[in-house]
C-alpha positions in Angstrom: 115.2 121.1 89.7 113.6 121.5 86.3 112.5 125.0 85.2 110.6 125.5 82.0 110.8 128.8 80.1 110.4 130.1 76.6 112.6 133.1 77.4 116.0 132.3 75.8 117.8 135.1 77.8 116.5 133.7 81.0 117.5 130.2 80.2 121.0 131.3 79.1 121.7 133.3 82.3 120.0 131.1 85.0 120.8 127.5 83.9 123.7 125.2 84.2 122.2 122.9 81.6 119.6 123.6 78.9 117.5 121.2 76.9 116.1 122.6 73.6 113.0 120.8 72.3 111.3 121.0 68.9 108.0 119.2 68.2 108.4 117.2 71.4 111.9 115.9 70.6 115.2 117.0 72.3 117.4 118.8 69.8 120.3 119.5 72.2 121.2 119.2 75.9 124.3 121.2 77.0 125.5 124.0 79.1 124.5 127.5 78.0 127.8 128.4 76.4 127.8 125.2 74.3 124.2 125.8 73.2 125.0 129.3 72.2 128.4 128.8 70.5 128.0 125.3 69.1 124.3 124.6 68.3 123.6 121.0 67.3 121.5 122.0 64.3 119.8 124.9 62.5 116.8 124.8 64.7 118.8 125.3 67.9 120.9 128.0 66.2 117.9 130.0 65.1 116.0 129.4 68.4 118.8 130.6 70.6 120.1 134.1 69.7 120.9 135.8 66.5 123.0 134.0 63.9 124.2 134.3 60.3 123.4 131.3 58.2 125.6 130.6 55.2 124.0 128.1 52.8 126.7 126.2 50.8 127.6 123.1 49.0 130.0 120.7 50.6 133.1 120.6 48.4 135.2 118.0 50.3 135.3 116.3 53.7 138.6 115.8 55.5 139.3 112.9 57.8 140.0 115.1 60.8 136.5 116.6 61.0 137.2 119.6 58.8 135.4 120.2 55.5 135.6 122.7 52.7 132.4 124.3 51.5 131.7 126.2 48.4 129.7 129.4 48.9 128.2 131.4 46.0 131.2 133.7 45.8 134.0 131.9 47.6 135.4 128.8 49.4 135.8 128.6 53.1 137.0 125.9 55.5 135.0 125.2 58.7 135.4 122.6 61.5 132.5 120.4 62.3 133.9 117.5 64.4 130.6 116.6 66.1 128.6 115.9 63.0 128.8 112.9 60.8 130.7 113.4 57.5 128.4 114.8 54.8 128.8 113.8 51.2 130.7 116.1 48.8 128.3 117.9 46.4 125.5 117.8 49.0 123.8 120.7 50.8 125.5 122.0 53.8 125.2 125.1 56.0 127.2 126.8 58.7 125.9 129.2 61.3 128.1 131.9 62.8 127.7 134.4 65.6 129.5 137.6 66.3 132.2 137.5 69.0 130.2 139.8 71.4 126.7 139.0 72.7 
């Protein structure tokens, strides 16, 4: 059965799989936990729940899916194994959510 809703809370609690569309294109199809905790892109992250976006510049990309990003005030390391390797020096961002919903 397919159920269409614009209520994110309803989708996250009632569904076993969710498809997030933007401008008629599928952005991500996954179970609710994956959609919430590992959004495929910035649109999905901002569409589903609250998030903190950290704009940064990619400092280096490691072969195991990790990368090092340079923030305005510090450096941090974040895993991003599902995304293709970005180029060092290019724009990059990471979204994070609090541990409790």
